[in-house]
N, C-alpha and C positions, 0 to 999 in steps of 0.2 A: 830701839833696842840694839845692843851690841851683839856681835857674833864673832866667836873665835874659830878660825879655820886652821886645822892642823895640816900644814903643807910643807913640813920640814924634812920628810923622809927622802931616801935616796932612790926610791922607785926601782928596786932591784928586779922586780918581776917584768919590767919593761925594758931592761937592758937589751941591746946597747943604745937604744934611743936616749935613755936618761943619763948616759955619760956626758952628753952635751947639753941637755935641757932637763930641768926638774919636771917630774911627772905632771904636776898641776899646770905647768906652762905648755904642755903638749897641746896641739890644736884639736878641738872637736869641731869638725866642719869649719875650719879656718878661723876659729876663735878659741883662745886658751881655755882649757878646762876650768880653771879657777874663775874665769869671767862668767861662764855659765852658772857656776855655783853662787857667786856673789849676786848676779842678776836675779836668780831665784829668791835669795834671801831678801833682796830689796823689794820684791813683789809681796813679801810677807811682813813688811814693816821694819826690817833692819835698816838702820841709818849709818852704822859703822861696822866695818869688817876688820878684825884684828888678825893679820896673817902671822901665824906662828911659824917662823922660818928657821931652817938649819942648813940644808944642802943648797948651795949655789943661790944665796939670797939676792944677789945683785940682779939676777934674771927677772925677779918680780919687780924690783924697784925701777929698773930700766924700762920695763914693758908698760908701766902705767905712770908716765911722768906727771899727769894731772892729779895723781893722788886719789883717784876715784874710779869706780866702775858703775855705770848706769845710775849715777847719782848717789851711790853708797860710798862714803869716805873710807879710805884705807889707812890702816896703822900697821907698821912693821915691827915685829918683836923677834929679834934674832937670838935664838938660844945659844948660850956660851958653851953648852955641852948637851948631849942627848939626855933628855929628862923624862922620857916616857910620855904616854898620853896625858895623864893627870898632871905630871910635872910641867909639861909644856903649857897646859891650860893655866896653871897657877902663874907661871912666869909671864905669859902673854897678858893675863888679866892685870898683874901688877904693873907691867910695863905701860899698859894703855890706860891705867886708872879705872878699870871696870869695877863698879861698886854696887850695881843693881842687877836684878835678874838678867841673865844673858843666855844666848844660844852657844853651843859648841858642836863642832861636827868635823868628821874626817874629810879632808880636802879632795879626795878622789871619788866621793859619792855624788852621783847625778840622780836627781829625783824630782818628781812633781808633787811630792807629799805636801799636804796642807799643814805646815808647821804651826800656823796660827791656831789650828784645832788642838794641837798638842799643848800649846800654851794654855788653852782653855781647860783641858783636862788637868794640867799641872796645878792651876789655880783652884779648881773645884776640889781636888784631893789634898790641897795644902801640902804638896810634896816638896821635898828638898831637891829632888832630881827626877826628871821624866825623860823617857826615851821612846823613839819610834821603832816599831817592830815590823819586819816584813817576813813573809813565808818564802822558804827556799826548798828545793828538792833534796839537797844534801847539806844539812846544817853542820857537819863535822868540822868545817873550816872556819866557823864563826862562833861568836858568843851566843849561846842558846838561852832563851829567857821565858820560862814558864810563869804564868800569872794567875792571880785569883780573878773571880768574875768582875770585881770592881777595878781591875787593872793593876792592883798591887803586885809588885814583882816578888815571887816566891823564892827564886833562886837565880843565880847567874853563873852558868856553866860555860867556861871558856873552852872552845874547840873540843867537844866531847869525841870520844872514839866513835867511829862509824857504827851505826846501829844502836847506840846507847842514849841518844838525845831524847829528853822527855817531851819535846815539842819540835816542830819545824819552824817556829817563830824565832828569828834571830835579831840581835842588836844591829840596827841599820846605820848606826854611827851618827845619829842626829839627836842632840840632847837639849833640854831646857834645864838650866841650873840656877839655883839661888846662890848669891855671893857667899853664904855660909859654907858652901862646899869647899871653898878655897882654904878655909881654916883646917879642913880635914886632910889636906895634902901636905906631907912633910916637905920642907925645903932642903935643898942641897943634895938630893939624890934622885935617881930615876924612880918614878911612881906610875904604875899602870892603873888607869881608871877602871878598866875591866876586871883586873885581878885583885885590886886592893880597895879602891874607893867604893865601887858599887856593891861588892859583897858586904861591906860594913853597913851601908845604907839598907840593904835587904834585912839584915839582922835587927835594925831599928824600925822597920816598916816605913821607911821614908822614901822608897824608890818606887815609882809608878811607870806604867808604859801604855802605849796606844798602838794597836796593830792597824795596819792599812794595806790595801792592795794597790796603792798608788804606784806609778812607775818608779823603779829603783834599780840602779846598777852600780856595782863597784867596778870602776873603769881601770883598775890597776893591773889587769893582765892583757896580753895582746888580743885575745879573742873578745874580751869584754870591751876593750878600747875601740875595737872595730865595730862591735855591736852597737855601742852607744851612738856612733855616728850614723849608722844605717837606720837606727830607730827614729832619729830626727827626720831623715829624708822620707821615711815611710809614714810620717805623721803619727807616730806612736807616743810622741811627747807633746807637752803643752806647746801651742803655736808660738809662744814667745821665744822658743828655741830655734825656730826655722831660720835658715841662712838669709842674709840680706842680699840675695840675688834672685832674679826671676825664676819661677818654676814654669818651664816652657811646656811641659806635659807632666802628668802626675808622677811625682818622684824624681823628675829630672830637673836639676837646678843648674843653670848655666849663666855665668857672669856675662855682662853685656859685651865685653871685649874678648871673651874666649872664642876660639875658633874650633868648631866641632864639624869636621868633615867626615870623620869615621862614624862608627855606630856607638850609641849610648843607650843602654837598656836597663830596665829594673829600677834601682834607686842609685842615681849618680849625681855627684856634685862636681862641677868643673869651675874652679875659682878664677879670679881675674888673671888674664894673661895666659890661660891654659891653651894648649893646642892638641887636638886629637886628629892626627893626620889621616888621610885617605887610606882605607883598608884596615885601620886599627879598630879594635872592639873593646869597649869598656862597659862592664856591667856590675851593679851593686858595689860601687867603689866611690871613694872620695879622692879627688885630685886637688891638692893645694895650689896656692898662687904660682903661676908660672910653670906648672908641670907640662912637659911635652911627651906625648905618646907617639912613637914612631909608626910608620906604615907597617901593617901586618902584625903589630904587637897585640896581645890579648891581655887585658887586665880584668880580673874578676874577684869580687869580694875582697878588696884590698884597700889600704889607705896609702897614698903616695903623697908625701909631704912636700912643702913648697920648694920650687926650683929644681926638682929632680927631672932627669931625662930617662925615659924608657926607650931603649934602642929598637930599631926596626926588627920585627920578628920575635921580640922577646915575649915571654909568658910569665905573668905574675898572678898567683892565686893564693887566697887566704894569707896574705902577707902584709907587712907594714914596712915601708921604706922611708927612712929619715930624710931630712931636707938636703937639697943640693947634692944628692947622690947621682951616680951615673951607672945605669944598667946597660951593659954592652949588648950589641946585636945578638939575637937568637939565644940569649941566656934564659934560664928557666928557674923561677923561684916558686916554692910551694911551702906554705906554713913556715915562713921565714921572716925574721926581723933584721933589717939592714940599717946599720948606723948611718947617720947623716954624714955627707961629704965622702962616703965610701965609693969605691970603684969596683963594680962587679965585671970581670972581664967577659968579652964576647964568648958565647957558647957554654959558659959555666952553668952547671946545674946545682942548685941549693935546695935541699929538702929538710924541713924541720930543723933549721939552724938559726943561730944568732951570728951575724956576719958583719965585720970580723969579730973575733972573740974579744979583743981589746981595742 
């Protein structure tokens, strides 16, 4: 089965990281987010993944020179202009010659959902489209989907005002679609599958859904991006997502050539070439390849991407630091996102910031 991944967005919620790297190419425990998604699809029978690209497409092509991920073949479809979710699906399907039932999904969704079960529901109901639903505490930022007892979708309410949602079950961004859906999508203009295509299917009773409490996270915000990584280290995900380095004690993953002299507690990943110097403390954090944490530095609940240096005595908490950045001695970061290759001067304090702004 083919799968179309919508990975063409600019990732504005994760700026400034995404000025240099498309969101789906950001690492989740030292592996691109998109590779986690494609690997999951392959475990459910997908043989080809069509990447619907827009922003910085070369990053994807250069990252996977073999043209495959975990045995799933890759096809690249670069949108000539922004076409919306449905328009992007239509364009990618035409580019790749998709002519049979296929999967489509948002490229920043990480889940252990049994998509094969959704295909079964889709077949049993003779649906034209079927979608995975998940429950959230606050559905106002999502597409809310009330259903009948047999799973037929009764309405599709996109981002209802707080307190007005008819259910807390939301569109989780994973779809099974018949090729006939492509004929419903007008060419030559942006089309939203959530606001145009799905409501039309609801009116014709051709849209069905399956709710599940399987693991699901939209990794498109700094907090969720960090959570997605710690969830893997805490074994809250399918074991197939675990990093390919030894787990020396529960939750502590250290590559064979990493040097950990300082303290590592909670859930920690220290990738190849990492150094945690004497007197440093790292807790509930992910350190990419070649990260160095200087003596006396404290890193907690943060993601430090490959090649970055954390200076002696620095403090980093609830933050994400892009690749090859340099954090000066005794600087302090809290709830901050630092762009790759940035220099944070010694002693500087950053709280709840995106640094630098551009």
